[in-house]
N, C-alpha and C positions, 0 to 999 in steps of 0.2 A: 504494500500500500504506500501511496505517496505521503509525504510529511509536510507539505507546504500548506499555507492558510487557505481556507475556502473563500475568504474575502477577495483574494487576488487571483485565485486559480479556478473559480467556479465555472468560468466560461469554457474551460477545458473539460468538456463533457466526456462521458464514457471512461473515466478514470476515477480511482478512489482518491479523495482529497481530505486531509485532516480538517476537522471542524468540530466545534462544540455543538451540543444539542440545540442551543438557541440559534446558532448560525444556520444549522440545517433547517429548522422550522421556518426561518425567514425566507428561505428559497422554496421549500416544499409547499408552503401555504400562500405563496405569491402567485396570483393569477397569470402573471407574465410567463410562468413556467408550467402552466396547466397541461401542456402536451408532453411534459417530461415524465420519466419513470424514476422514482426516488428510492434510494436504499441508504440505510444508516447502520453501521456496524463497527464496534470497537473504536468509537470516536473518529470515524471516517465516513464521509458521504460520497455517494455516486449518483450522478444524474445522467440518464440515458436519453439522448435526443436524436438517435439515429432514425433516418427516414424508414418508414415501414411500407415496403412495396408488395407486389403480388405474391412473392415467394413466402414471406413471413405471414401475410394475411391469409393465404390459402392454407398453410399448415396450421395456422391458429384456428381454422374452422374445422379441419379434418379431425384433429385429435379429440375435440369435444364430441364429435359423432361417435367415436369409438367408446369413450368413457360413458356417455349418457345412455347409449343403446345397450351396452353391456350391463350397466346397473339396472336399467329398466327391465330387461329380459330376465335378470336374476333376482328381481324384487329387492334390490339394495337401495336404501335411501341415499340420495345424492343431491347436494346443492352446489351449484357452480357460481363462481365469481370471476369475471374477466377484467383484468387490469385494475383490481381493487388494491388499495393501500391498507396494510396491516401495521398498526403502530403500538409499540410498548413505550409509553412516555418516558423520556430520559434515557432510554436504553437502545432502542433499535426500531427500524422500519424496513419493510420490503414491499415491493409492488410487482409480483410475478405476472406473467402473461395470463395464466389460468390457475385458479385455486379451487379445491373441492373440499367440502365437508361430506364425509362418507360414513354412513352408519347412523344409528338413532341415539347415541349417548353423548353427543357433543352439544355445547352451547353455541348455537349458530346465530350470527347477527341478523337482525331484521333488515329488509331492504327499504328503510324508511327515511334515509338521508344520505348525503354525499360526503360526510365526514369520514376520515380514515377509520377503519375498524379498530376499536379499542381492545387490545389483547389483555388488558387488565380486567376487562369485563367479560369477554368472550374467549372461547378456545381458539387456538390457531387452526387453520385448515389442516387436514391430515394428508392431503396430496397437493403438491405444488409443482407446476410445470413451467419451465423457461424454454423459449424457442430462440435460438441464437445463431447468428452468422459471425459478425464481427465481435460479438460479446461472448462467444462460445467458451473461450478459455477462462474468462472470469466466471461464467455460469458454473463451470466445473470446479473452480477454485474458491475464491472468497465467498461467493454466494452460497456455495454448498456448506461452508463453515457457518455462515449466517443461519441457514435453515436447520443445521444440526443443533445450534444453540437455541433456536426459536421453538423447538419442540415439534417440528413437522415429522410425520411418520414416514412419508415417502416422497421422493424428489425425482422428477424426470427432467432430463436435459435433452432437447432435440437439436442436433446439428443440422440447421436448415439447408445447408448446401448439399448434404448427402442423404438426408432423411434418416440418419442413424439416431436411435434413442438410447440414452444411457440412463438407466433407472437405478436408484439407490434406496435401500431400506435404511431408516435411521433409528438407532436404538442406543440409549445411554450416552448421547452426545457424540456418537460416531456413526459412520455410514459405510455400507458395503454394496457392491453391485448385485443386482438381482435380474433374473430372466423372466420371472413371473411376478405380477403385482401381489403385494401382501394385503393391501387395503381393498383390492378388487380380486379376491381369490379366484384363480382359474384364467385370468386374463394374461396371455402371453405377450411380452414386450415385442416379440417378433411380429405379432399380428398388427400392432400399432405401426410398425415400420412398413408392413405390407400395405396397409391403408394409405400411408403417405406416398408410397411408390405408385400405387394405383391412381393417385390424384394427378399424376403427370399426364395420364391419357384418358381417364374416365371422369364423367361428371358426378355431381354429388348424389344423384339418384342411383346411378349404377353402384357407387361405393356403399350407399346405405343398404341397397338390396343384398349386396354381397355380405355385408356385416350381419344382417338379420339372418340370412341363410347359414352363415358360419356359426353364429352364436346359438342358433336353434339346434345345430348338430352337436354342440358340445355337451 
């Protein structure tokens, strides 16, 4: 992580910059930065302002098809949040591409305002997904450490350029690679990659029909 001041370096987006919590809030809550994605971890902040083109946007729509359809057909309770901010005041913040509350025993925040989700009041999501091209190395590095400390149960990183999905189960503050989801038992990570691969040549209807057929055979 960088060690320079956020006040002078904040315009250098997509890097970690040393900042106090108050400095972080000044930018995170400023409407001029409303299109940014904000992270705060171990007294460093990161603002991501990379343009989101069709590659990221397409993959950001395919992965939810897989998760929601699988959960629906297996009668698993699931609540999805896209690009939501999760904040533990004075400690940390993260804004993943997609986050899920899975199962019936979690304190899920209501969708009644646009303030960051207060992790002092609600549970963290138990599945977090980042889709990265230029941010991929950081997604596997500092962000993974952030999610380990935040109490996330499972973390997926998709390398948008190749469609590879790296999934990690988190337990006791550490993480390890998995090939099958723990929070969605029976869902193979390879199937998520196959859906992403199909998106290069198939439309959403074709992919959805294939997913339904595949899940019904399981």
